[in-house]
C-alpha positions as CSV (number, residue, x, y, z in Angstrom):
1,M,28.0,36.5,-102.2
2,D,24.6,37.1,-103.4
3,E,23.1,35.8,-100.2
4,L,24.8,38.0,-98.2
5,T,24.3,41.1,-99.9
6,S,20.4,40.0,-100.1
7,F,20.4,39.8,-96.8
8,Y,22.4,43.1,-96.0
9,R,19.7,44.7,-98.1
10,E,16.8,43.5,-96.5
11,E,18.2,44.3,-93.0
12,H,19.2,47.9,-94.0
13,S,16.0,48.4,-95.9
14,A,13.7,47.4,-92.4
15,G,16.3,49.5,-90.5
16,A,15.8,52.2,-92.7
17,R,12.2,51.8,-92.5
18,V,12.1,52.2,-88.6
19,R,14.5,55.5,-88.8
20,A,11.8,56.7,-91.2
21,L,8.9,56.9,-88.7
22,S,8.1,59.9,-88.7
23,P,8.1,61.9,-85.3
24,A,4.4,61.9,-85.2
25,A,4.5,58.1,-84.9
26,R,7.3,57.8,-82.7
27,R,4.9,59.7,-80.1
28,A,2.1,57.3,-81.0
29,A,4.4,54.8,-80.2
30,A,5.4,56.3,-76.8
31,F,1.8,57.0,-75.8
32,T,1.1,53.7,-75.9
33,L,3.4,53.1,-72.5
34,L,1.4,56.1,-71.5
35,E,-2.1,54.8,-71.5
36,T,-0.4,51.4,-70.1
37,V,0.8,53.2,-67.1
38,I,-2.8,54.7,-66.9
39,A,-4.7,51.7,-67.0
40,L,-2.2,50.1,-64.5
41,G,-3.2,52.7,-62.1
42,I,-6.9,52.8,-62.6
43,L,-6.8,49.3,-62.0
44,S,-4.9,49.3,-58.6
45,V,-7.4,51.8,-57.3
46,G,-10.5,49.5,-58.6
47,V,-8.5,46.4,-56.3
48,L,-8.3,48.5,-53.4
49,A,-12.0,49.6,-53.6
50,V,-12.5,45.8,-53.7
51,A,-10.0,45.1,-50.7
52,A,-11.9,47.9,-48.8
53,S,-15.8,46.3,-49.6
54,L,-14.3,43.1,-48.3
55,L,-13.0,44.4,-45.3
56,T,-16.2,46.0,-44.5
57,A,-18.4,43.2,-45.1
58,L,-16.5,40.8,-42.7
59,K,-16.9,43.5,-40.0
60,F,-20.8,43.2,-40.9
61,S,-20.3,39.9,-41.0
62,T,-18.5,39.3,-37.3
63,N,-21.7,41.9,-35.6
64,S,-24.3,39.9,-37.7
65,R,-22.5,36.8,-35.9
66,A,-22.7,38.0,-32.6
67,A,-26.1,39.6,-33.0
68,T,-28.0,36.2,-34.0
69,H,-25.7,34.7,-30.9
70,A,-27.4,37.0,-28.5
71,M,-31.1,36.6,-30.1
72,Y,-30.8,32.6,-29.6
73,L,-29.9,33.2,-26.3
74,A,-32.8,35.3,-25.3
75,E,-35.5,32.8,-27.5
76,E,-33.5,29.7,-25.7
77,Q,-34.9,31.8,-21.7
78,V,-37.7,32.5,-23.5
79,E,-38.5,28.6,-24.3
80,I,-37.3,27.8,-20.6
81,M,-39.7,29.7,-19.2
82,R,-42.7,28.8,-21.3
83,L,-42.3,25.4,-20.3
84,M,-42.0,25.9,-16.6
85,P,-44.9,26.1,-14.5
86,P,-46.0,29.6,-14.0
87,A,-45.2,29.6,-9.7
88,D,-41.4,28.5,-11.0
89,V,-41.2,31.5,-13.2
90,L,-42.3,34.1,-10.8
91,A,-39.7,32.7,-8.2
92,M,-36.8,33.5,-10.7
93,V,-37.2,37.1,-9.3
94,P,-38.8,37.9,-6.3
95,D,-39.3,41.6,-7.6
96,D,-39.5,43.7,-10.7
97,N,-35.9,44.2,-11.4
98,F,-34.0,41.7,-13.6
99,A,-32.5,39.2,-12.7
100,D,-28.6,37.8,-14.3
101,D,-28.6,34.6,-15.5
102,A,-26.3,32.2,-13.0
103,L,-24.3,31.6,-16.5
104,N,-23.4,34.9,-16.9
105,P,-21.2,35.5,-19.2
106,I,-22.0,33.1,-21.8
107,D,-19.6,32.2,-24.6
108,P,-22.2,30.0,-26.7
109,D,-19.4,28.5,-28.9
110,T,-16.1,27.9,-26.6
111,G,-14.4,25.9,-29.6
112,D,-14.2,29.1,-31.8
113,D,-11.7,32.1,-31.9
114,D,-14.4,34.9,-30.9
115,T,-14.2,36.0,-27.6
116,T,-17.5,37.8,-27.3
117,Q,-18.8,37.3,-23.7
118,F,-23.2,37.5,-23.4
119,I,-24.7,38.9,-20.5
120,R,-28.3,37.6,-20.2
121,R,-31.1,38.8,-17.7
122,W,-34.3,38.7,-17.5
123,R,-37.5,40.4,-15.8
124,I,-41.1,38.8,-14.7
125,Q,-43.5,41.5,-13.9
126,D,-46.8,39.9,-12.8
127,D,-50.5,40.6,-13.8
128,T,-49.2,42.5,-16.3
129,P,-50.4,43.2,-18.9
130,E,-53.8,42.0,-16.9
131,D,-54.6,39.8,-14.0
132,G,-53.9,36.1,-14.7
133,M,-51.0,36.9,-16.9
134,M,-47.2,37.8,-16.4
135,T,-44.9,39.9,-19.0
136,I,-41.4,37.7,-19.4
137,T,-38.3,40.2,-20.8
138,I,-35.3,38.8,-21.6
139,E,-32.2,40.9,-22.6
140,V,-28.9,39.6,-23.9
141,D,-26.4,42.1,-23.8
142,Y,-22.6,42.0,-25.7
143,A,-19.6,44.4,-26.5
144,D,-19.3,44.5,-30.2
145,R,-15.9,44.8,-32.5
146,L,-15.5,48.6,-31.0
147,G,-16.4,47.8,-27.6
148,I,-19.9,49.5,-27.6
149,T,-22.2,47.4,-25.6
150,R,-25.3,46.2,-27.4
151,T,-28.6,44.9,-26.2
152,V,-31.3,42.3,-27.7
153,G,-34.5,42.2,-26.1
154,L,-37.4,39.9,-26.3
155,R,-40.7,40.2,-24.3
156,T,-43.3,37.5,-24.2
157,L,-46.5,37.0,-22.1
158,K,-47.2,33.6,-20.5
159,A,-50.4,32.8,-18.5
160,T,-50.4,32.4,-14.8
161,I,-53.8,30.6,-14.1
């Protein structure tokens, strides 16, 4: 019986301590819940900001990839024309207009999910900037994710002598 009485007194005195909390102490205990809700709100705003920045980075990555492919295609054609004899290069374009590549539209990597198509064209200007030289201009067009046509261009000189 002494054990039961002592247990009851301990529980009763602990309950009395809880009930004896002042109203200010009770408000302070409830304020921690409010702090938690505010902290979760701030955290969720931060997580949304990180998600938005990742989405923007993905868009820039896709646009950079297409621009890199376009530059590669232009460089490839410049190198082909540098290796060709000057007479063959001049025969590729009979006038000063742009000539389309016979391979158009070009998909540099048919095994991926990227459906970007590239249009390559070139212009050869004989005796420009001076006699015995030709100016070769290569342009590659592609549409970005928004459907805006972008152009990458290279210009080089080649001796005709």
